[in-house]
VOPAGU-2260 file (C-alpha; in pm, 1 decimal, decimal comma):
REM VOPAGU-2260
SITE   aa  ch    i         X         Y         Z
SITE  UNK   A    0    4440,6    2164,0   13522,4
SITE  UNK   A    1    4075,9    2063,7   13512,0
SITE  UNK   A    2    3927,6    2244,5   13218,3
SITE  UNK   A    3    3676,8    2511,0   13287,5
SITE  UNK   A    4    3428,6    2664,4   13040,9
SITE  UNK   A    5    3211,2    2925,8   13202,0
SITE  UNK   A    6    2894,3    2809,2   13033,0
SITE  UNK   A    7    2547,6    2964,8   13056,3
SITE  UNK   A    8    2347,2    2823,2   12763,4
SITE  UNK   A    9    2070,0    3061,6   12680,1
SITE  UNK   A   10    2003,6    2919,1   12342,4
SITE  UNK   A   11    1948,0    2576,9   12490,4
SITE  UNK   A   12    1669,2    2718,4   12711,8
SITE  UNK   A   13    1467,8    2808,7   12399,6
SITE  UNK   A   14    1193,4    2570,8   12288,0
SITE  UNK   A   15    1311,5    2227,4   12164,4
SITE  UNK   A   16    1205,6    2310,8   11801,1
SITE  UNK   A   17    1503,2    2542,5   11777,8
SITE  UNK   A   18    1753,7    2251,3   11769,0
SITE  UNK   A   19    1830,2    1901,2   11812,5
SITE  UNK   A   20    2014,2    1789,0   12127,1
SITE  UNK   A   21    2300,7    1568,3   12046,3
SITE  UNK   A   22    2677,2    1530,1   12130,2
SITE  UNK   A   23    2962,1    1532,1   11882,7
SITE  UNK   A   24    3037,6    1216,5   11721,3
SITE  UNK   A   25    3385,4    1092,5   11869,5
SITE  UNK   A   26    3675,0    1062,5   11634,9
SITE  UNK   A   27    3950,2     801,8   11626,6
SITE  UNK   A   28    4272,9     989,7   11716,9
SITE  UNK   A   29    4251,0    1358,6   11769,8
SITE  UNK   A   30    4573,9    1553,3   11749,6
SITE  UNK   A   31    4613,9    1930,5   11819,8
SITE  UNK   A   32    4716,5    2146,7   11532,3
SITE  UNK   A   33    4654,9    2481,8   11707,9
SITE  UNK   A   34    4501,3    2636,1   12000,8
SITE  UNK   A   35    4437,6    3012,4   12044,8
SITE  UNK   A   36    4530,1    3053,0   12401,9
SITE  UNK   A   37    4485,9    3440,6   12403,9
SITE  UNK   A   38    4131,8    3385,0   12289,9
SITE  UNK   A   39    4082,5    3127,3   12546,4
SITE  UNK   A   40    4183,5    3373,7   12835,4
SITE  UNK   A   41    3963,8    3639,9   12685,5
SITE  UNK   A   42    3670,8    3403,5   12719,3
SITE  UNK   A   43    3741,6    3292,0   13061,0
SITE  UNK   A   44    3834,9    2939,0   12949,3
SITE  UNK   A   45    4093,8    2730,6   13136,7
SITE  UNK   A   46    4247,1    2472,9   12938,9
SITE  UNK   A   47    4446,5    2157,4   13035,1
SITE  UNK   A   48    4826,6    2175,0   12994,9
SITE  UNK   A   49    4837,5    1844,0   12817,0
SITE  UNK   A   50    4784,0    1890,3   12439,3
SITE  UNK   A   51    4625,4    1539,6   12423,7
SITE  UNK   A   52    4351,5    1651,2   12657,8
SITE  UNK   A   53    4307,6    1984,5   12481,7
SITE  UNK   A   54    4259,4    1799,4   12142,9
SITE  UNK   A   55    4019,6    1562,7   12295,5
SITE  UNK   A   56    3800,4    1850,5   12396,3
SITE  UNK   A   57    3804,3    2029,3   12075,8
SITE  UNK   A   58    3753,7    1700,2   11878,4
SITE  UNK   A   59    3436,3    1645,3   12063,8
SITE  UNK   A   60    3566,7    1340,5   12238,7
SITE  UNK   A   61    3543,3    1484,7   12586,8
SITE  UNK   A   62    3273,6    1722,6   12671,4
SITE  UNK   A   63    3374,1    1999,9   12926,0
SITE  UNK   A   64    3148,7    2031,9   13224,7
SITE  UNK   A   65    2832,1    2250,6   13159,4
SITE  UNK   A   66    2814,0    2184,8   12790,1
SITE  UNK   A   67    2477,3    2118,8   12626,6
SITE  UNK   A   68    2550,7    2010,3   12284,9
SITE  UNK   A   69    2307,0    2080,7   12007,5
SITE  UNK   A   70    2253,2    2128,5   11648,3
SITE  UNK   A   71    2057,7    2450,3   11543,4
SITE  UNK   A   72    1803,2    2439,7   11276,8
SITE  UNK   A   73    1759,4    2719,9   11023,6
SITE  UNK   A   74    1640,7    2774,8   10666,1
SITE  UNK   A   75    1789,5    3003,4   10404,3
SITE  UNK   A   76    1811,9    3123,3   10026,1
SITE  UNK   A   77    2106,7    2972,3    9872,6
SITE  UNK   A   78    2202,7    3162,9    9559,3
SITE  UNK   A   79    1847,4    3291,4    9547,6
SITE  UNK   A   80    1694,2    2943,0    9579,4
SITE  UNK   A   81    1478,7    2867,1    9881,0
SITE  UNK   A   82    1571,0    2581,4   10114,7
SITE  UNK   A   83    1310,5    2543,7   10386,6
SITE  UNK   A   84    1514,6    2325,2   10625,0
SITE  UNK   A   85    1899,2    2352,0   10651,8
SITE  UNK   A   86    2046,2    2361,8   10998,4
SITE  UNK   A   87    2392,6    2260,3   11133,4
SITE  UNK   A   88    2475,5    1964,7   10904,6
SITE  UNK   A   89    2837,4    1921,4   11052,5
SITE  UNK   A   90    2844,4    2157,2   11348,2
SITE  UNK   A   91    2757,3    2108,1   11718,5
SITE  UNK   A   92    2714,5    2414,6   11949,1
SITE  UNK   A   93    2871,5    2305,9   12274,4
SITE  UNK   A   94    2718,0    2596,2   12453,7
SITE  UNK   A   95    2773,7    2972,6   12541,8
SITE  UNK   A   96    3041,2    3104,4   12776,4
SITE  UNK   A   97    3018,7    3422,7   12958,0
SITE  UNK   A   98    3351,7    3605,8   12949,7
SITE  UNK   A   99    3483,6    3793,3   13245,5
SITE  UNK   A  100    3374,0    4125,5   13108,3
SITE  UNK   A  101    3005,6    3972,0   13067,5
SITE  UNK   A  102    3017,2    3929,4   12699,4
SITE  UNK   A  103    2855,0    3590,9   12571,3
SITE  UNK   A  104    3002,0    3382,6   12314,5
SITE  UNK   A  105    2894,6    3057,5   12155,9
SITE  UNK   A  106    3156,0    2764,9   12126,1
SITE  UNK   A  107    3078,6    2548,1   11822,6
SITE  UNK   A  108    3273,0    2239,1   11680,7
SITE  UNK   A  109    3252,8    2226,7   11291,3
SITE  UNK   A  110    3322,9    1897,1   11142,6
SITE  UNK   A  111    3159,4    1711,5   11459,1
SITE  UNK   A  112    2957,0    1449,9   11284,3
SITE  UNK   A  113    2626,2    1386,8   11133,9
SITE  UNK   A  114    2311,6    1551,3   11246,7
SITE  UNK   A  115    1957,0    1537,8   11139,2
SITE  UNK   A  116    2035,5    1833,5   10925,5
SITE  UNK   A  117    2329,2    1679,6   10736,2
SITE  UNK   A  118    2127,0    1616,1   10422,0
SITE  UNK   A  119    2326,6    1305,5   10307,9
SITE  UNK   A  120    2643,2    1468,8   10409,6
SITE  UNK   A  121    2909,0    1292,6   10638,7
SITE  UNK   A  122    2904,8    1573,7   10897,5
SITE  UNK   A  123    3285,4    1597,6   10885,9
SITE  UNK   A  124    3539,6    1853,9   10771,0
SITE  UNK   A  125    3880,2    1806,6   10592,0
SITE  UNK   A  126    4186,2    1979,3   10698,1
SITE  UNK   A  127    4203,1    2229,7   10417,1
SITE  UNK   A  128    3877,3    2431,2   10501,3
SITE  UNK   A  129    3963,6    2415,4   10865,2
SITE  UNK   A  130    4302,3    2572,0   10830,7
SITE  UNK   A  131    4166,7    2831,4   10578,8
SITE  UNK   A  132    3896,0    2937,9   10836,2
SITE  UNK   A  133    4142,8    2945,3   11114,1
SITE  UNK   A  134    4376,8    3167,0   10918,0
SITE  UNK   A  135    4114,7    3404,6   10771,5
SITE  UNK   A  136    3910,2    3456,3   11064,6
SITE  UNK   A  137    4204,4    3546,0   11288,9
SITE  UNK   A  138    4348,6    3767,7   11014,8
SITE  UNK   A  139    4009,3    3963,2   10993,6
SITE  UNK   A  140    4018,4    3990,4   11377,4
SITE  UNK   A  141    4368,9    4126,5   11362,6
SITE  UNK   A  142    4248,4    4384,3   11100,1
SITE  UNK   A  143    3964,3    4495,5   11332,7
SITE  UNK   A  144    3682,6    4361,4   11132,8
SITE  UNK   A  145    3385,0    4191,5   11314,2
SITE  UNK   A  146    3411,3    3811,4   11273,6
SITE  UNK   A  147    3379,2    3478,0   11409,9
SITE  UNK   A  148    3708,6    3355,6   11587,0
SITE  UNK   A  149    3927,1    3046,1   11576,8
SITE  UNK   A  150    3971,2    2880,5   11919,0
SITE  UNK   A  151    4125,1    2549,2   11803,1
SITE  UNK   A  152    4196,4    2316,1   11515,8
SITE  UNK   A  153    4245,9    1938,5   11552,0
SITE  UNK   A  154    4307,4    1662,9   11311,9
SITE  UNK   A  155    4082,7    1340,9   11365,9
SITE  UNK   A  156    4312,4    1056,0   11264,1
SITE  UNK   A  157    4049,4     973,8   11011,1
SITE  UNK   A  158    4027,9    1010,1   10639,5
SITE  UNK   A  159    3727,8    1153,1   10459,8
SITE  UNK   A  160    3626,0    1155,1   10112,3
SITE  UNK   A  161    3576,6    1476,6    9906,4
SITE  UNK   A  162    3739,3    1507,9    9563,8
SITE  UNK   A  163    3984,8    1262,5    9701,8
SITE  UNK   A  164    4077,2    1107,9   10026,0
SITE  UNK   A  165    4180,8    1370,7   10284,8
SITE  UNK   A  166    4276,6    1415,2   10647,8
SITE  UNK   A  167    3981,7    1489,7   10864,1
SITE  UNK   A  168    3982,4    1781,9   11090,6
SITE  UNK   A  169    3754,1    1974,6   11343,0
SITE  UNK   A  170    3748,0    2347,4   11387,0
SITE  UNK   A  171    3627,0    2529,7   11684,0
SITE  UNK   A  172    3452,9    2845,0   11618,2
SITE  UNK   A  173    3372,9    3135,2   11848,0
SITE  UNK   A  174    3082,3    3356,9   11765,1
SITE  UNK   A  175    2867,2    3626,5   11930,4
SITE  UNK   A  176    2597,4    3398,4   11831,0
SITE  UNK   A  177    2510,9    3168,8   11538,5
SITE  UNK   A  178    2169,7    3325,1   11489,9
SITE  UNK   A  179    2130,4    3383,1   11119,2
SITE  UNK   A  180    1877,1    3550,7   10891,4
SITE  UNK   A  181    1783,1    3198,0   10792,3
SITE  UNK   A  182    1699,2    3120,7   11161,1
SITE  UNK   A  183    1420,9    3383,8   11137,5
SITE  UNK   A  184    1308,0    3246,7   10790,5
SITE  UNK   A  185    1274,1    2902,4   10922,7
SITE  UNK   A  186     999,4    2978,4   11188,3
SITE  UNK   A  187     835,5    3246,6   10959,7
SITE  UNK   A  188     793,7    2984,2   10676,5
SITE  UNK   A  189     624,1    2755,1   10937,7
SITE  UNK   A  190     401,7    3045,1   11052,4
SITE  UNK   A  191     533,9    2956,7   11387,1
SITE  UNK   A  192     475,5    3312,8   11535,6
SITE  UNK   A  193     529,0    3199,7   11896,8
SITE  UNK   A  194     885,4    3063,8   11815,1
SITE  UNK   A  195     952,7    3370,5   11598,1
SITE  UNK   A  196     875,1    3597,5   11874,7
SITE  UNK   A  197    1094,2    3404,0   12116,3
SITE  UNK   A  198    1368,1    3423,1   11869,9
SITE  UNK   A  199    1320,6    3799,3   11816,3
SITE  UNK   A  200    1324,8    3865,6   12200,6
SITE  UNK   A  201    1641,6    3647,1   12231,6
SITE  UNK   A  202    1829,9    3820,3   11952,5
SITE  UNK   A  203    1735,9    4163,7   12094,0
SITE  UNK   A  204    1849,4    4066,3   12439,9
SITE  UNK   A  205    2181,7    3921,7   12318,4
SITE  UNK   A  206    2273,8    4172,1   12040,0
SITE  UNK   A  207    2060,9    4479,5   12035,6
SITE  UNK   A  208    1948,1    4552,9   12396,5
SITE  UNK   A  209    1852,2    4902,2   12303,6
SITE  UNK   A  210    1618,4    4808,8   12023,2
SITE  UNK   A  211    1248,7    4827,5   12062,9
SITE  UNK   A  212    1066,4    4517,0   11900,5
SITE  UNK   A  213    1119,5    4383,2   11534,3
SITE  UNK   A  214    1157,5    4726,0   11378,7
SITE  UNK   A  215    1439,0    4796,5   11627,6
SITE  UNK   A  216    1607,2    4471,1   11568,0
SITE  UNK   A  217    1588,1    4507,9   11185,8
SITE  UNK   A  218    1735,5    4861,3   11210,8
SITE  UNK   A  219    2023,0    4731,6   11420,8
SITE  UNK   A  220    2108,2    4450,0   11180,1
SITE  UNK   A  221    2088,2    4682,9   10889,8
SITE  UNK   A  222    2346,9    4913,8   11049,3
SITE  UNK   A  223    2576,5    4638,6   11148,3
SITE  UNK   A  224    2578,6    4477,0   10795,3
SITE  UNK   A  225    2636,3    4817,1   10627,8
SITE  UNK   A  226    2942,9    4872,6   10853,8
SITE  UNK   A  227    3069,9    4515,8   10813,2
SITE  UNK   A  228    3034,0    4497,7   10424,9
SITE  UNK   A  229    3212,9    4837,0   10391,2
SITE  UNK   A  230    3497,6    4710,4   10609,6
SITE  UNK   A  231    3508,4    4382,1   10404,0
SITE  UNK   A  232    3546,8    4587,6   10086,3
SITE  UNK   A  233    3819,9    4802,9   10245,0
SITE  UNK   A  234    4044,7    4513,2   10263,6
SITE  UNK   A  235    3946,7    4352,6    9924,0
SITE  UNK   A  236    3751,8    4069,2   10079,5
SITE  UNK   A  237    3492,5    3858,7    9895,0
SITE  UNK   A  238    3282,2    3634,2   10105,5
SITE  UNK   A  239    3187,3    3428,4    9815,3
SITE  UNK   A  240    2860,5    3266,5    9957,9
SITE  UNK   A  241    2634,2    3541,8   10098,2
SITE  UNK   A  242    2346,7    3324,1   10132,2
SITE  UNK   A  243    2085,3    3414,6   10405,8
SITE  UNK   A  244    2193,4    3129,1   10613,6
SITE  UNK   A  245    2546,0    3263,1   10606,2
SITE  UNK   A  246    2441,8    3622,6   10727,6
SITE  UNK   A  247    2479,5    3649,9   11103,3
SITE  UNK   A  248    2241,5    3901,7   11264,6
SITE  UNK   A  249    2518,5    4007,8   11501,8
SITE  UNK   A  250    2690,9    4176,5   11223,5
SITE  UNK   A  251    3006,8    3928,8   11235,0
SITE  UNK   A  252    3146,6    3772,6   10947,9
SITE  UNK   A  253    3057,3    3410,3   10954,5
SITE  UNK   A  254    3106,8    3091,9   10735,5
SITE  UNK   A  255    3432,9    3133,7   10568,4
SITE  UNK   A  256    3390,6    2891,1   10279,7
SITE  UNK   A  257    3498,5    2987,8    9928,6
SITE  UNK   A  258    3601,3    3335,6   10052,1
SITE  UNK   A  259    3915,8    3513,1    9920,1
SITE  UNK   A  260    4102,4    3838,9    9919,4
SITE  UNK   A  261    4161,3    4021,6    9580,3
SITE  UNK   A  262    4511,1    4039,2    9443,0
SITE  UNK   A  263    4459,7    4273,2    9137,4
SITE  UNK   A  264    4155,8    4493,9    9199,5
SITE  UNK   A  265    3844,6    4457,7    8981,8
SITE  UNK   A  266    3484,7    4518,9    9098,8
SITE  UNK   A  267    3362,5    4204,4    8917,6
SITE  UNK   A  268    3611,9    3987,8    9087,7
SITE  UNK   A  269    3456,9    3637,1    9192,0
SITE  UNK   A  270    3650,1    3332,6    9340,8
SITE  UNK   A  271    3388,5    3083,9    9451,2
SITE  UNK   A  272    3370,9    2789,6    9228,5
SITE  UNK   A  273    2998,3    2765,3    9289,5
SITE  UNK   A  274    2921,6    3143,4    9196,3
SITE  UNK   A  275    2894,8    3076,6    8826,0
SITE  UNK   A  276    2708,9    3403,7    8736,8
SITE  UNK   A  277    2895,2    3631,4    8974,5
SITE  UNK   A  278    2591,1    3681,4    9225,1
SITE  UNK   A  279    2828,7    3746,2    9512,7
SITE  UNK   A  280    3111,6    3925,7    9314,9
SITE  UNK   A  281    3305,5    4191,9    9508,5
SITE  UNK   A  282    3105,9    4486,8    9396,2
SITE  UNK   A  283    2776,6    4295,4    9443,5
SITE  UNK   A  284    2809,0    4247,7    9801,6
SITE  UNK   A  285    2620,8    4556,5    9911,8
SITE  UNK   A  286    2333,4    4460,0    9686,2
SITE  UNK   A  287    2306,8    4122,7    9810,0
SITE  UNK   A  288    2302,4    4254,1   10152,6
SITE  UNK   A  289    1983,8    4450,1   10073,1
SITE  UNK   A  290    1838,0    4128,9    9926,9
SITE  UNK   A  291    1904,2    3933,5   10237,3
SITE  UNK   A  292    1780,0    4201,9   10471,6
SITE  UNK   A  293    1470,3    4218,5   10270,6
SITE  UNK   A  294    1422,7    3838,9   10359,4
SITE  UNK   A  295    1472,9    3925,4   10720,2
SITE  UNK   A  296    1228,8    4200,5   10700,8
SITE  UNK   A  297     978,9    3963,2   10542,7
SITE  UNK   A  298    1028,7    3700,3   10822,8
SITE  UNK   A  299     976,0    3963,8   11092,2
SITE  UNK   A  300     662,4    4096,6   10935,8
SITE  UNK   A  301     456,8    3832,4   11092,3
SITE  UNK   A  302     524,8    3997,2   11423,0
SITE  UNK   A  303     370,9    4322,7   11322,1
SITE  UNK   A  304       1,3    4359,0   11409,6
SITE  UNK   A  305     -87,2    4594,9   11125,3
SITE  UNK   A  306      70,9    4429,2   10824,5
SITE  UNK   A  307      26,9    4709,4   10591,7
SITE  UNK   A  308     203,4    4947,3   10842,2
SITE  UNK   A  309     467,6    4691,7   10883,5
SITE  UNK   A  310     539,4    4672,4   10528,1
SITE  UNK   A  311     579,4    5043,9   10483,3
SITE  UNK   A  312     810,8    5075,0   10798,2
SITE  UNK   A  313    1024,6    4771,6   10690,7
SITE  UNK   A  314    1045,4    4880,4   10317,4
SITE  UNK   A  315    1170,2    5214,9   10414,3
SITE  UNK   A  316    1432,0    5060,5   10663,7
SITE  UNK   A  317    1558,7    4824,4   10407,8
SITE  UNK   A  318    1566,2    5076,8   10125,1
SITE  UNK   A  319    1770,6    5302,0   10365,0
SITE  UNK   A  320    2058,3    5052,5   10359,5
SITE  UNK   A  321    2201,1    5203,1   10049,6
SITE  UNK   A  322    2265,4    5545,4   10201,0
SITE  UNK   A  323    2389,9    5388,8   10519,9
SITE  UNK   A  324    2640,8    5181,8   10321,2
SITE  UNK   A  325    2749,2    5447,4   10093,2
SITE  UNK   A  326    2832,4    5655,8   10403,4
SITE  UNK   A  327    3037,4    5374,7   10559,3
SITE  UNK   A  328    3206,6    5284,0   10244,0
SITE  UNK   A  329    3305,7    5634,2   10164,2
SITE  UNK   A  330    3436,9    5675,7   10526,9
SITE  UNK   A  331    3650,7    5365,8   10478,1
SITE  UNK   A  332    3794,1    5493,1   10147,3
SITE  UNK   A  333    3872,8    5831,7   10297,2
SITE  UNK   A  334    4058,4    5679,3   10592,9
SITE  UNK   A  335    4250,5    5468,5   10345,1
SITE  UNK   A  336    4362,9    5781,6   10176,1
SITE  UNK   A  337    4445,1    5958,3   10492,2
SITE  UNK   A  338    4166,0    6204,5   10488,5
SITE  UNK   A  339    4024,0    6291,0   10815,9
SITE  UNK   A  340    3767,9    6553,6   10715,4
SITE  UNK   A  341    3465,2    6501,2   10490,8
SITE  UNK   A  342    3485,8    6728,1   10189,7
SITE  UNK   A  343    3294,9    6759,3    9831,4
SITE  UNK   A  344    3488,1    6557,9    9585,3
SITE  UNK   A  345    3631,4    6297,9    9825,6
SITE  UNK   A  346    3420,7    6023,5    9699,9
SITE  UNK   A  347    3510,1    6106,0    9327,6
SITE  UNK   A  348    3867,4    6122,7    9426,3
SITE  UNK   A  349    3846,7    5763,5    9576,4
SITE  UNK   A  350    3635,4    5612,5    9305,7
SITE  UNK   A  351    3869,0    5745,2    9035,7
SITE  UNK   A  352    4158,2    5570,4    9191,2
SITE  UNK   A  353    3967,9    5245,7    9204,6
SITE  UNK   A  354    3876,3    5275,9    8826,2
SITE  UNK   A  355    4229,3    5321,4    8724,1
SITE  UNK   A  356    4345,2    5039,1    8943,6
SITE  UNK   A  357    4088,8    4812,2    8769,0
SITE  UNK   A  358    4209,9    4928,2    8420,3
SITE  UNK   A  359    4573,0    4866,5    8501,5
SITE  UNK   A  360    4559,3    4545,0    8714,5
SITE  UNK   A  361    4683,4    4720,3    9021,7
SITE  UNK   A  362    4706,8    4497,7    9339,7
SITE  UNK   A  363    4438,3    4629,3    9588,0
SITE  UNK   A  364    4642,0    4583,6    9907,1
SITE  UNK   A  365    4990,1    4682,5    9777,6
SITE  UNK   A  366    4854,5    4995,6    9610,5
SITE  UNK   A  367    4691,8    5134,6    9912,7
SITE  UNK   A  368    4992,8    5025,4   10134,7
SITE  UNK   A  369    5233,8    5189,3    9879,0
SITE  UNK   A  370    5036,0    5517,3    9910,0
SITE  UNK   A  371    5084,8    5487,0   10273,6
SITE  UNK   A  372    5464,5    5518,9   10229,0
SITE  UNK   A  373    5642,7    5851,5   10299,3
SITE  UNK   A  374    5699,4    5863,3    9922,3
SITE  UNK   A  375    5352,2    5760,3    9768,8
SITE  UNK   A  376    5477,4    5754,7    9413,1
SITE  UNK   A  377    5596,8    5410,5    9506,3
SITE  UNK   A  378    5221,1    5304,6    9431,6
SITE  UNK   A  379    5325,4    5371,4    9054,6
SITE  UNK   A  380    5496,9    5037,5    9035,2
SITE  UNK   A  381    5161,8    4855,8    9095,8
SITE  UNK   A  382    5013,6    4975,0    8758,1
SITE  UNK   A  383    5075,5    4828,8    8406,5
SITE  UNK   A  384    5108,0    5202,5    8294,2
SITE  UNK   A  385    5261,4    5386,6    8588,8
SITE  UNK   A  386    5191,2    5729,2    8435,1
SITE  UNK   A  387    4821,1    5669,8    8450,9
SITE  UNK   A  388    4848,8    5744,6    8833,7
SITE  UNK   A  389    5041,9    6068,6    8811,3
SITE  UNK   A  390    4741,6    6322,8    8758,2
SITE  UNK   A  391    4550,4    6142,0    9021,7
SITE  UNK   A  392    4844,4    6175,1    9253,2
SITE  UNK   A  393    4849,5    6549,1    9203,0
SITE  UNK   A  394    4469,2    6568,5    9291,8
SITE  UNK   A  395    4529,3    6366,1    9603,9
SITE  UNK   A  396    4826,2    6564,1    9730,8
SITE  UNK   A  397    4629,1    6886,1    9674,0
SITE  UNK   A  398    4344,0    6741,7    9884,3
SITE  UNK   A  399    4580,6    6628,8   10152,3
SITE  UNK   A  400    4714,8    6986,7   10170,2
SITE  UNK   A  401    4367,3    7081,7   10291,7
SITE  UNK   A  402    4398,1    6845,5   10581,7
SITE  UNK   A  403    4663,9    7055,4   10761,8
SITE  UNK   A  404    4871,6    6748,8   10870,7
SITE  UNK   A  405    5226,2    6674,3   10839,8
SITE  UNK   A  406    5363,0    6383,3   10639,6
SITE  UNK   A  407    5442,1    6169,0   10946,0
SITE  UNK   A  408    5071,9    6193,9   11063,6
SITE  UNK   A  409    4955,3    6116,6   10721,5
SITE  UNK   A  410    5178,2    5809,6   10700,5
SITE  UNK   A  411    5067,4    5692,4   11041,3
SITE  UNK   A  412    4700,7    5744,8   10969,7
SITE  UNK   A  413    4712,8    5539,2   10653,1
SITE  UNK   A  414    4924,4    5260,8   10782,5
SITE  UNK   A  415    4684,2    5217,5   11064,6
SITE  UNK   A  416    4406,9    5119,8   10816,3
SITE  UNK   A  417    4586,1    4978,8   10505,5
SITE  UNK   A  418    4735,8    4632,2   10590,1
SITE  UNK   A  419    5061,6    4541,3   10463,3
SITE  UNK   A  420    4986,3    4166,1   10483,7
SITE  UNK   A  421    4661,6    3989,8   10402,3
SITE  UNK   A  422    4600,2    3609,4   10384,7
SITE  UNK   A  423    4656,4    3588,7   10022,6
SITE  UNK   A  424    4507,5    3293,4    9852,4
SITE  UNK   A  425    4827,5    3130,1    9713,3
SITE  UNK   A  426    4989,5    3145,7   10055,1
SITE  UNK   A  427    4670,0    2971,8   10206,9
SITE  UNK   A  428    4679,1    2702,6    9948,9
SITE  UNK   A  429    5067,2    2646,1   10012,1
SITE  UNK   A  430    4981,5    2618,6   10374,8
SITE  UNK   A  431    4711,0    2352,4   10311,0
SITE  UNK   A  432    4926,1    2152,9   10058,2
SITE  UNK   A  433    5203,2    2133,5   10322,5
SITE  UNK   A  434    4978,9    2052,8   10604,1
SITE  UNK   A  435    4814,9    1763,4   10426,6
SITE  UNK   A  436    5171,7    1621,5   10417,2
SITE  UNK   A  437    5210,2    1678,4   10791,2
SITE  UNK   A  438    5407,1    1992,9   10765,7
SITE  UNK   A  439    5257,3    2279,7   10982,0
SITE  UNK   A  440    5545,5    2512,3   10985,5
SITE  UNK   A  441    5412,0    2731,1   10688,7
SITE  UNK   A  442    5082,2    2753,5   10872,8
SITE  UNK   A  443    5256,7    2876,6   11192,1
SITE  UNK   A  444    5475,3    3115,3   10982,9
SITE  UNK   A  445    5176,0    3259,0   10806,2
SITE  UNK   A  446    4977,1    3312,1   11122,2
SITE  UNK   A  447    5268,9    3490,5   11273,5
SITE  UNK   A  448    5305,2    3711,5   10970,1
SITE  UNK   A  449    4933,1    3813,3   10999,9
SITE  UNK   A  450    4917,6    3860,6   11360,2
SITE  UNK   A  451    4998,9    4247,7   11331,7
SITE  UNK   A  452    4907,5    4309,1   10973,0
SITE  UNK   A  453    4949,6    4678,5   10982,3
SITE  UNK   A  454    5311,6    4690,8   11130,9
SITE  UNK   A  455    5611,1    4770,6   10908,0
SITE  UNK   A  456    5817,7    4446,7   10899,3
SITE  UNK   A  457    6072,6    4419,7   10643,5
SITE  UNK   A  458    6161,6    4055,7   10728,8
SITE  UNK   A  459    5807,8    3963,4   10639,7
SITE  UNK   A  460    5822,5    4107,9   10292,8
SITE  UNK   A  461    5762,2    3776,1   10128,2
SITE  UNK   A  462    5416,8    3776,4   10276,3
SITE  UNK   A  463    5340,3    4118,0   10121,5
SITE  UNK   A  464    5424,8    4009,8    9763,0
SITE  UNK   A  465    5169,5    3952,1    9504,3
SITE  UNK   A  466    5145,1    3598,4    9360,9
SITE  UNK   A  467    5403,0    3530,6    9091,8
SITE  UNK   A  468    5316,5    3374,9    8757,3
SITE  UNK   A  469    5192,2    3026,3    8834,6
SITE  UNK   A  470    5086,8    3111,7    9182,7
SITE  UNK   A  471    4755,7    3277,4    9111,4
SITE  UNK   A  472    4445,5    3136,2    9274,3
SITE  UNK   A  473    4147,3    3198,5    9062,2
SITE  UNK   A  474    3890,7    2968,7    9214,5
SITE  UNK   A  475    3822,3    2874,2    9586,5
SITE  UNK   A  476    3584,6    2588,8    9699,9
SITE  UNK   A  477    3342,3    2551,1    9977,0
SITE  UNK   A  478    3492,8    2234,7   10136,3
SITE  UNK   A  479    3178,8    2068,5   10255,6
């Protein structure tokens, strides 16, 4: 079968200063690790039957017809420090496909070789981060959380140097777009109002077609980020590197570097090895979103004729994030507790549970899943002192009684939002260790276990277990 990608590359029609046109750098011996056939069908992509041909496409050795490869330029604040020129240092955007339902998606190769934005890097990726992003992005999608997706992973037949000599790989990422807060910052910093206006118009048309001008775009992004981060926190996810160049204006999770899911709950949890001061800790994520959104507002300010009026409008909008996030977060917690109505005291009930979980080292995912059991007292086993939960259970049962629902409906509600299985850090590390040795069976088994994370599956109990002594992963790494 001749490969077919329904390309229509709108970003490539923007002015040349938005990107550098260049093809991926070919690799020596591409070999397919995984391809997401269901996602390919969703995108209207027809792939060859031959795995060698598929690997050649997703390694960047064979460009599909209609591709217009380019590396995007952007800027960003990284851990609060300004970098005026970043860009795709190891990624090539092949182009955009228009799916059968009319939705538009970017197809990007990560690890595709050096670009003008590589900043002394080799432009490559090694197998570990490629598998991590494949696993976590698809798990997020299965949990219904907005995210970039994994279309394929290939090895390159080449060895690259990081902390040692490691197998090279290329990851194919699918995104609603790769437009970031940092993309706006790049042109604003250069006082390139023409380009900034073109980017604003493009972003509105692509993501927020009902928005009116820069203020409407900002409002749409604020709402999308409030929803996204509440959903992250609802599954114990910590992004780990919420720089402005890693915040997509589409409201999708993007750039799975040193990300991780909590085991034992604590609001100050940090995994990223480069986050030495906890800037991107679990509970800090909403505050960092406000900071990032303020940078977007500052960039968009150049498009407002009356600057003073613009400052007032944008300040009000950004300050409004807190209320929007609180509403989203409380709604997430209410659903996790089986509550369908909004009543006074619900927030206190939820936050009191989180507090005693933090005090007693309770596993975040297992606690909420145990509460979803017909006998929610199972959750007591997750606490160092099981009795600490008893008074809270009495309060929660009294609140559930006000819902006028049966036990079966309560269980169904809660199991629909509290996953039984997440991509636990120790499992991902085991997958990577085995894959480096050429064994992909653990990768495939983990992907199968995460395909329907809410389903009851006793045969997958091992994937629901918290890490044993010696299995805990306390640091995750960027991988670049």
